[in-house]
C-alpha positions as CSV (number, residue, x, y, z in Angstrom):
1,X,-15.3,-19.0,-12.6
2,X,-13.5,-15.8,-13.2
3,X,-12.6,-13.7,-10.2
4,X,-11.9,-10.1,-10.9
5,X,-9.8,-7.9,-8.5
6,X,-8.8,-4.3,-9.0
7,X,-5.5,-3.4,-7.4
8,X,-4.9,0.3,-6.7
9,X,-1.3,1.5,-6.7
10,X,0.3,4.8,-5.9
11,X,3.3,5.6,-8.1
12,X,4.2,2.2,-9.5
13,X,7.4,2.1,-11.6
14,X,5.6,2.5,-14.9
15,X,3.4,5.5,-13.7
16,X,5.4,7.6,-11.3
17,X,3.4,10.0,-9.1
18,X,0.0,8.7,-10.3
19,X,-2.7,6.5,-9.0
20,X,-3.2,3.3,-11.1
21,X,-5.9,0.7,-10.8
22,X,-5.2,-2.6,-12.6
23,X,-7.7,-5.3,-13.3
24,X,-6.6,-8.9,-12.5
25,X,-8.6,-11.9,-13.5
26,X,-7.9,-15.1,-11.4
27,X,-4.6,-13.4,-10.3
28,X,-3.5,-12.7,-13.8
29,X,-3.1,-9.1,-15.0
30,X,-5.2,-7.8,-17.8
31,X,-4.6,-4.8,-20.0
32,X,-7.4,-2.8,-18.4
33,X,-6.1,0.1,-16.3
34,X,-7.3,3.3,-14.8
35,X,-4.8,6.1,-14.4
36,X,-5.2,9.5,-12.6
37,X,-3.2,12.2,-10.9
38,X,-5.6,12.0,-7.9
39,X,-7.3,9.1,-6.0
40,X,-10.9,10.3,-6.2
41,X,-11.6,9.5,-9.9
42,X,-10.2,6.0,-9.4
43,X,-12.3,5.5,-6.2
44,X,-15.5,6.8,-7.8
45,X,-15.1,4.6,-10.9
46,X,-14.6,1.5,-8.8
47,X,-17.6,2.4,-6.6
48,X,-19.8,2.8,-9.6
49,X,-18.9,-0.7,-10.7
50,X,-20.4,-1.9,-7.4
51,X,-17.1,-3.1,-6.0
52,X,-16.1,-3.3,-2.3
53,X,-12.8,-1.8,-1.0
54,X,-10.4,-4.0,1.0
55,X,-7.2,-3.0,2.8
56,X,-3.9,-4.3,1.3
57,X,-2.2,-7.3,2.8
58,X,1.0,-6.7,4.8
59,X,3.1,-8.7,2.3
60,X,1.8,-6.9,-0.8
61,X,4.0,-4.8,-3.0
62,X,4.5,-1.4,-1.1
63,X,3.0,0.5,-4.1
64,X,-0.3,-1.3,-3.6
65,X,-2.7,0.8,-1.5
66,X,-5.8,-1.3,-1.6
67,X,-7.8,-3.8,-3.6
68,X,-11.4,-3.8,-4.8
69,X,-13.6,-6.9,-5.3
């Protein structure tokens, strides 16, 4: 079974001062990303996919803002 998780980042090293959502499948990164200067387009795209937002874990990379399942 493939479990897909979207991680939303703010200003990761490869996209400074941008929001980035990266798709992971079974904890492995894929090449699918969403990039935006603002958070709203990222949030709306993930909501349209029928995903549910979850808070980040305390030990996550500081650039991670949330995850969507």
